[in-house]
C-alpha positions, 0 to 999 in steps of 0.5 A: 532504536534500530541498529546501524547494520539494519539501517545500512541494509535498509538503505541498500535495499531502498537504493534498488527500489525503482520509483515510477512516475508517469513515464520516468523510472528512476531511484526514489532520491533522483525522482524527488530531486527532479520533482523539486527542481521543477516545483512539483510536489507529487500531488498524491491523494493516497499512498498504497503499499503492497507487501508480498512474500513471493515473486509475482509468478508464484502468487496465488491467483487472488493476489495476482489479481490484487497486483493487476488491479493496483497496476491499473489503478496506477495507470489510471490515476495520477494522484495515487502512489503505489509501492510494491515490495517483495520480501524476497527482494527487500527483506530488511525493508519489509521486515521493518515495515511489518514490525513498525506497523504490527503486521504478523503475516504477508501479503498485506495491503496498506492504505494511507492518505499520508506518505508512508516513509519506508525508512521510518514507518508509522502506524498512524493514518494507515488502514492495513488489510490482511491477505485473507480479507483480500482473498475473500474479496476476490472470491466474492468478486468484490476485489476490483470494485474495492481497489478502484474505490480507494482513490475516490475515498481519498479524494473525498477525505474518507481515508482520514475518518474511521467512521466514514471509511467503515460506513463506505466499506460496509455499504460496498461490501454488504454481505461479506464485511462481517467476515473480513472486518477482523482482518482489517486494522484501521489506524485513523481517527 
């Protein structure tokens, strides 16, 4: 159990987080209430969390490319929920996520077919991709293709099946999958 001070700090940080849905920017709680008021559930097929340790302008080019691809994904797909958390702005939330999901370094990309609760995160149903794997994907020109396939895999149910996900990724990344497979943690059945 976490101490009340950590819970208070997490709550304060999360109040600063701005949720974006199509053309509305607001805090997550207000967005949830608005969606409930009109009977909208969100309809997301997958959830992505990008945890970083520096502001955008200080990131290496490969990680800037990850953020650009995530931005385009969010613009092109209404069924993908993307959260970007910078450790310099949300240290308590990011540290808690890292602890709960057994992440030892940043940056990291977390993918799940289920919502990722930023207050009480669970490792189950997540795919965690370390920054080193993303850097290699960028160097080999596979990053854009990999990220753009995430919503497709979600719609096909691939994110819910470890064997299917590994098969899809092996086909997509052929020659470099063996180089990065140890940098990916698959926590799905």
